[in-house]
C-alpha positions in Angstrom: 81.3 85.4 113.1 79.0 88.4 113.3 79.2 92.2 113.2 79.8 92.1 117.0 83.3 90.7 116.2 86.4 92.8 115.5 88.8 91.9 112.7 91.5 91.1 115.2 89.2 88.6 117.0 88.1 87.1 113.7 91.7 86.6 112.6 92.8 85.2 116.0 89.9 82.6 115.8 91.1 81.6 112.3 94.7 81.2 113.4 93.7 79.1 116.4 91.4 76.9 114.3 93.3 76.6 111.0 96.8 77.6 111.9 98.5 75.3 109.4 96.1 76.0 106.6 97.1 78.4 103.8 95.9 81.9 104.3 97.2 84.0 101.4 98.9 83.2 98.1 100.4 85.0 95.1 100.7 83.0 91.8 104.1 82.5 90.3 104.8 84.7 87.3 107.7 86.5 85.7 107.5 90.2 84.8 105.5 91.1 87.9 108.4 92.8 89.6 107.9 91.0 93.0 107.6 87.4 94.2 108.1 85.9 90.7 108.5 82.5 92.2 105.1 82.8 93.9 104.2 83.1 97.6 102.0 81.3 100.1 101.7 81.8 103.8 99.8 79.9 106.4 97.5 81.4 109.1 100.0 80.7 111.8 103.0 82.2 109.9 100.8 85.2 108.9 99.9 85.7 112.5 103.6 85.8 113.5 104.2 88.5 110.9 101.1 90.5 111.8 102.1 90.5 115.5 105.6 91.7 114.6 104.2 94.5 112.5 101.7 95.5 115.2 104.5 95.6 117.8 106.5 98.1 115.6 103.4 100.3 115.1 102.5 100.1 118.8 106.0 101.0 119.9 106.0 104.0 117.7 102.7 105.2 119.3 100.0 104.3 116.7 96.6 103.1 117.8 93.0 103.9 118.2 91.9 107.0 116.3 94.8 107.1 113.9 94.6 106.8 110.1 97.4 105.5 107.9 97.3 105.7 104.1 98.9 102.9 102.0 100.1 102.5 98.4 101.0 98.9 98.3 99.3 97.7 95.1 98.0 94.1 95.3 100.8 92.8 97.3 100.5 90.5 100.4 102.2 93.3 102.5 99.0 95.3 102.2 96.9 92.5 103.9 99.5 91.9 106.6 99.8 95.6 107.4 96.0 96.0 107.4 95.6 93.2 109.9 98.3 94.6 112.1 96.9 98.2 112.0 93.3 97.1 112.5 94.3 95.0 115.5 95.5 98.3 117.1 92.4 100.2 116.1 94.1 102.1 113.2 92.1 102.9 110.1 93.6 102.0 106.7 93.2 104.3 103.7 94.4 102.5 100.6 95.4 104.6 97.6 94.6 103.5 94.1 97.9 103.0 92.2 96.3 104.6 89.1 95.7 107.9 90.9 97.6 111.0 89.6 98.9 113.8 91.8 95.7 115.7 92.1 93.7 112.7 93.0 96.2 111.7 95.7 96.3 115.2 97.0 92.5 115.2 97.4 92.6 111.8 99.2 95.3 113.0 101.6 93.5 116.3 102.4 90.2 114.6 102.9 91.3 111.6 105.0 94.2 113.3 106.8 96.3 110.2 107.5 99.2 110.4 110.0 101.6 108.9 107.4 101.7 107.1 104.1 103.2 103.7 103.8 104.3 103.2 100.2 106.5 101.0 98.0 109.8 102.8 97.4 109.1 102.6 93.7 105.9 104.6 94.4 107.5 107.4 96.5 107.7 109.9 93.6 104.1 109.3 92.8 103.1 110.0 96.4 105.5 113.0 96.7 103.7 114.6 93.7 100.4 114.3 95.5 101.8 115.6 98.8 103.3 118.6 97.0 99.8 119.6 95.9 98.1 118.8 99.2 97.4 121.1 102.2 97.8 118.0 104.3 101.4 116.7 104.1 102.0 113.4 105.9 105.4 111.8 106.1 106.0 109.1 103.4 107.5 105.9 104.8 109.0 103.4 102.3 107.7 99.9 102.9 111.2 98.5 102.5 112.6 100.5 105.4 109.4 100.8 107.4 110.8 99.0 110.5 113.6 101.5 111.0 112.1 104.8 109.7 108.6 104.8 111.1 108.0 108.2 112.8 105.9 108.8 115.8 102.4 110.1 115.2 101.9 113.9 115.7 99.0 113.2 118.1 98.6 110.4 120.7 96.3 107.4 120.2 93.0 107.4 121.9 92.7 105.2 125.0 91.0 101.9 124.8 90.8 99.0 122.4 89.1 98.6 119.0 85.5 97.6 118.9 83.2 96.5 116.1 82.3 100.1 115.5 86.0 101.2 115.1 86.7 102.2 111.5 88.7 99.6 109.7 89.2 101.3 106.4 88.1 104.2 104.2 87.5 103.3 100.6 87.0 106.1 98.0 84.2 105.6 95.5 83.2 107.9 92.7 80.0 109.9 93.4 77.7 111.9 91.2 79.0 115.3 92.5 82.5 114.9 91.2 85.0 114.2 94.0 85.1 110.6 95.3 83.4 110.0 98.6 85.2 108.3 101.4 83.1 105.3 102.6 83.9 104.5 106.2 83.8 100.8 106.8 83.8 99.5 110.4 85.5 96.4 111.7 82.1 94.8 112.4 81.0 95.6 108.9 84.0 93.9 107.4 83.5 90.8 109.5 79.8 90.6 108.7 80.6 91.0 105.0 82.8 87.9 105.1 80.2 86.1 107.1 77.6 86.8 104.5 79.8 85.4 101.8 80.3 82.3 103.9 76.5 81.9 104.2 75.5 82.1 100.5 75.0 78.3 100.3 73.6 76.6 97.3 76.1 76.5 94.4 78.2 79.1 96.2 78.9 77.2 99.4 82.4 77.8 100.9 83.9 74.7 102.6 85.8 75.7 105.8 89.5 75.1 105.5 89.2 73.6 102.0 88.7 76.4 99.4 91.2 78.6 97.6 89.6 81.9 96.3 91.3 83.4 93.2 90.5 87.1 93.1 92.2 89.2 90.4 90.5 92.4 91.5 92.3 95.3 93.5 92.8 95.1 97.2 92.0 98.8 97.4 88.4 98.0 96.4 85.8 96.2 98.5 85.6 93.0 96.5 89.1 91.7 97.1 90.1 93.8 100.1 86.9 93.2 102.2 84.4 90.7 100.7 86.6 87.8 99.7 89.4 88.5 102.2 87.1 88.5 105.2 85.3 85.4 103.8 88.6 83.6 103.7 89.3 84.5 107.3 86.0 83.5 108.7 86.0 80.2 106.9 89.7 79.4 107.2 90.3 79.5 103.5 93.0 80.9 101.3 92.8 84.0 99.1 94.9 83.9 95.9 95.9 87.4 94.8 97.5 88.0 91.4 98.7 91.6 90.7 95.8 92.1 88.3 93.6 90.3 85.7 95.7 89.0 82.8 93.7 86.9 80.2 96.8 85.1 79.1 97.7 83.9 82.6 94.2 83.3 84.0 93.8 79.6 83.4 97.4 78.7 84.0 97.4 80.6 87.4 94.1 79.1 88.4 95.4 75.6 87.6 98.8 76.0 89.2 97.4 77.6 92.4 94.7 74.9 92.7 91.9 77.5 92.9 88.5 76.2 93.7 86.6 79.6 93.6 87.2 82.5 91.2 86.0 86.1 91.1 85.1 87.8 87.9 83.8 91.1 86.4 81.7 91.3 83.2 84.7 92.3 81.2 86.6 89.1 82.1 84.1 86.7 80.5 84.3 87.8 76.9 88.1 88.1 77.1 88.3 84.5 78.2 85.8 83.3 75.6 87.8 85.0 72.8 90.9 82.9 73.7 91.7 79.6 72.0 90.8 76.6 74.2 93.7 75.3 76.3 94.4 72.3 78.4 94.4 74.5 81.6 90.9 75.7 80.7 89.4 72.4 81.8 92.1 71.0 84.1 91.2 73.4 86.9 89.5 72.5 90.2 87.1 75.5 90.2 83.7 74.7 91.7 82.0 78.1 91.1 82.7 81.7 90.2 81.2 84.8 91.8 80.9 88.2 90.1 78.7 90.6 88.3 78.0 92.0 84.9 78.3 88.9 82.7 76.4 89.6 79.4 73.2 87.5 79.3 74.0 86.0 75.9 77.4 84.8 77.2 76.4 83.5 80.6 75.2 80.0 79.6 78.0 79.6 76.9 80.7 80.5 79.5 79.4 78.0 82.0 79.2 75.2 79.5 82.7 75.9 78.1 84.5 76.4 81.4 82.6 73.8 83.4 81.4 75.8 86.4 78.5 78.1 87.3 79.0 81.9 87.2 77.0 83.2 90.2 75.8 86.7 89.7 75.9 89.0 92.8 74.8 92.5 93.7 76.6 94.6 96.3 78.3 98.0 96.6 81.0 99.5 98.9 78.3 100.9 101.1 76.7 97.4 101.5 78.8 94.4 100.7 76.5 91.8 102.4 75.7 90.7 98.9 72.6 89.3 97.2 73.2 86.4 95.0 71.4 84.1 92.5 73.1 80.9 93.8 70.2 78.6 94.6 68.9 76.3 91.8 66.9 76.8 89.7 69.0 79.9 88.8 68.0 82.6 86.2 71.0 82.2 83.9 71.2 84.9 81.2 68.7 87.3 82.7 70.9 89.7 84.8 69.3 88.2 87.9 71.2 88.7 91.1 69.1 87.3 93.9 66.3 88.0 96.3 66.0 90.1 99.4 67.2 88.3 102.5 66.9 88.7 106.3 68.9 91.8 107.1 68.7 93.2 103.5 65.2 94.3 102.8 64.6 95.6 99.3 62.0 97.7 97.5 61.8 98.9 93.8 60.5 102.4 93.6 59.9 105.2 91.1 61.3 108.8 91.2 58.7 109.7 93.9 59.7 106.8 96.2 56.5 104.8 95.4 56.7 101.1 94.9 56.4 100.0 91.3 54.7 96.8 90.1 56.6 93.6 89.6 58.3 93.4 86.2 58.5 97.2 86.0 61.9 99.0 86.4 62.7 101.3 89.3 65.4 102.2 91.7 66.6 99.6 94.2 66.4 100.8 97.8 67.5 98.7 100.7 67.7 98.6 104.5 68.5 96.1 107.3 65.0 96.3 108.9 62.4 98.9 109.9 63.7 98.9 113.5 67.4 99.2 112.6 67.6 100.4 108.9 71.3 101.2 108.9 72.5 98.1 110.8 75.2 96.2 108.9 75.8 99.0 106.4 78.8 101.3 106.0 79.3 103.9 108.8 78.8 106.9 106.5 80.6 109.2 104.0 83.7 110.8 105.7 83.1 114.5 106.4 79.9 114.5 104.4 76.9 114.0 106.7 74.6 115.7 104.1 75.5 113.1 101.4 75.0 110.3 104.0 71.6 111.5 105.0 70.6 112.1 101.3 71.5 108.5 100.5 69.4 107.4 103.5 66.3 109.5 102.8 63.1 108.0 104.0 64.9 105.4 106.1 66.1 103.4 103.0 69.5 103.5 101.3 69.1 104.6 97.7 71.5 102.6 95.6 71.1 104.4 92.4 70.7 101.1 90.5 67.7 100.5 88.3 66.3 97.0 88.6 63.1 95.0 88.2 61.6 92.3 90.4 59.9 89.2 89.1 56.8 87.7 90.7 59.1 85.2 92.4 60.9 88.0 94.1 64.1 87.6 92.0 65.8 91.0 91.3 67.3 91.7 87.9 69.8 94.5 87.1 68.9 97.0 84.4 71.1 100.1 84.6 72.6 102.8 86.8 70.4 105.7 87.6 73.2 107.9 88.9 75.5 109.9 86.7 78.1 107.2 86.9 80.0 105.4 84.2 81.0 101.8 84.9 84.2 100.9 82.9 86.0 97.6 83.6 84.8 97.4 87.2 85.7 101.1 88.0 83.1 103.7 88.8 83.7 107.0 87.1 81.9 110.2 88.0 81.0 112.1 84.9 81.0 115.3 87.0 84.7 114.7 87.9 85.7 114.4 84.2 83.6 117.4 83.3 85.1 119.5 86.0 88.6 118.7 84.8 87.9 119.3 81.1 86.4 122.7 81.9 89.8 123.8 83.3 91.3 123.4 79.8 91.6 126.9 78.2 90.0 125.8 74.9 87.0 124.1 76.5 83.9 126.3 76.8 81.3 123.6 77.7 81.3 119.9 78.2 78.9 117.0 78.9 80.3 113.6 79.8 78.2 110.4 79.6 78.6 106.7 79.2 78.4 104.8 75.9 78.2 101.1 75.5 81.4 99.2 75.1 81.4 95.6 74.0 84.5 94.8 76.0 84.5 97.1 79.1 80.7 97.4 79.6 80.8 101.2 79.3 83.3 103.8 78.0 83.6 107.6 78.6 82.2 110.0 76.0 82.8 113.7 76.2 80.7 116.1 74.2 82.8 119.3 74.0 82.1 122.9 72.9 85.4 124.6 72.0 86.3 128.2 72.3 88.5 128.9 69.3 90.5 125.7 68.6 90.0 123.6 65.5 87.7 120.6 66.3 89.9 117.9 64.9 91.5 114.6 65.9 94.7 116.5 67.1 92.6 118.6 69.5 90.7 115.5 70.7 94.0 113.7 71.4 95.3 116.8 73.2 92.2 116.8 75.5 92.7 113.2 76.3 96.3 113.7 77.1 95.3 116.6 79.3 93.1 114.2 81.3 95.8 111.5 81.4 98.2 113.9 83.0 95.8 114.7 85.8 93.5 111.7 86.5 93.6 108.0 86.4 93.8 106.7 82.9 90.5 104.9 82.9 88.6 108.1 83.6 89.8 109.8 80.4 87.4 110.1 77.4 87.5 107.1 75.1 85.3 109.0 72.6 85.1 112.8 72.0 82.5 114.6 70.0 83.0 118.3 69.2 79.6 120.0 69.1 78.5 123.6 68.4 76.4 123.8 71.6 75.0 121.7 74.5 71.3 122.1 75.4 70.7 123.6 78.9 67.7 124.4 81.0 66.6 127.8 82.0 68.8 127.5 85.1 71.8 126.5 82.8 71.8 122.8 83.8 73.0 120.6 81.0 70.4 118.4 79.5 72.5 115.4 78.4 69.5 113.3 77.4 68.7 115.7 74.6 72.1 115.7 72.9 71.3 112.5 71.0 67.9 111.3 69.8 66.5 108.5 71.9 67.8 105.1 70.8 70.9 106.6 69.1 74.3 105.0 69.6 76.6 108.1 69.9 79.5 106.1 68.6 77.8 105.8 65.2 77.2 109.6 64.9 79.2 111.4 62.3 82.1 113.3 63.8 82.5 111.3 67.0 86.2 110.6 67.4 87.6 107.4 68.9 90.4 108.1 71.4 90.4 104.7 73.2 93.9 103.8 71.9 95.3 106.6 74.1 93.9 105.1 77.3 96.8 103.1 78.8 98.2 102.9 82.3 100.5 105.8 82.7 
């Protein structure tokens, strides 16, 4: 499989080769609200359902050039509908279930989908977003989709999908506030799976034999593109829980016979904090892939759990990952692999000049000098300027600070961009700042990351008030103001009321001067802990 293959072609090949093999599974579990008894479907059975769904969409007039938004959580219906829509050339726009009305409104206005396919239980949530949006697509309940699907307002384009046809648009937080829509082509998604399938070493996938447990969201690239397409191109099974639950992790892995697991940095300490159980070592896991394990926990976790944790690097714009999967590995060093054919890498300073080995700099990447953008995302939707800025000088600027060893091994250091990374979610500080500035009592604000032992980073908001009393009640009120308007994970977990915030002569905030270098803001007098308010709404 290569990036000259469409998703429909890749899936058809998998069906013809591994028809009776399991394709997609959901662990058994009460309290989930769906498929409590568990679920598993073979490639052949999935193909039958995908073809039936495609026939309904086709009969209604959907096809090449259309976009359809979905709010289907982590359910198998999302995968089946995506495969059906992509086979017709329709682009999927998944909606994060944590989004509030304003965030959904923006996504709808920006991506302009023909319709929204949503769970009936999510209809009110989507309606709230549609009510605020200038673009108002019809909402179709998943449960009655077959009989209520409307015809599109414009006809489909002639022709059939190609590798260049958009497969999905995934929204990622950017440094300028509003999320950017990353357009991923069908060829890109297939190539992403093929890259996973070619990692080799300790991360070798066995065709038709492996079962990949991925607790991450299908509306992100890790589960919805990277592992899903790897399963398809290797004839393996993706196991999809609703989300990560520490108490269920080992039981689900054992019961579903998982052989590969996906993790984030936050998952490892939560598992290590649990008491040892029989399931913990009765599993069949051969390896885990992920990113962000704390160096001091890496070796201990591998020893306790009995399998290697393979650190990767990738991003929505380029999910043909780099990986530290060939022995001898660099366990406990934040190493994530070397440049490979098709992913050339440099480490540069702020002027774009290469830095010496062992010195930190920004990671910039490309496919090759002749075809720098080959195998990358297609661009940011409706934002050519941002696309070109990211590609300045013929290299994609990742915004990640890394260092390279003499052996070529790359090691992660930090993010250069104004991005906060909390529990696997990218949060744009500018987006939170823009929202807080709409509160009548907020005069000035600076949002920045602070270290969090569990979630990697947490959101800190330094706030200058107008007249309100700078106390805990006011801090809680500001957090609730955010919770009512943006996804819960973006709200401040810490608030510090300050008399002023330093600015430049052009009134740009100088965040780096608010606290002395080396200071942990959480230990500063007057910083208020509001993390207990941050719960799913």
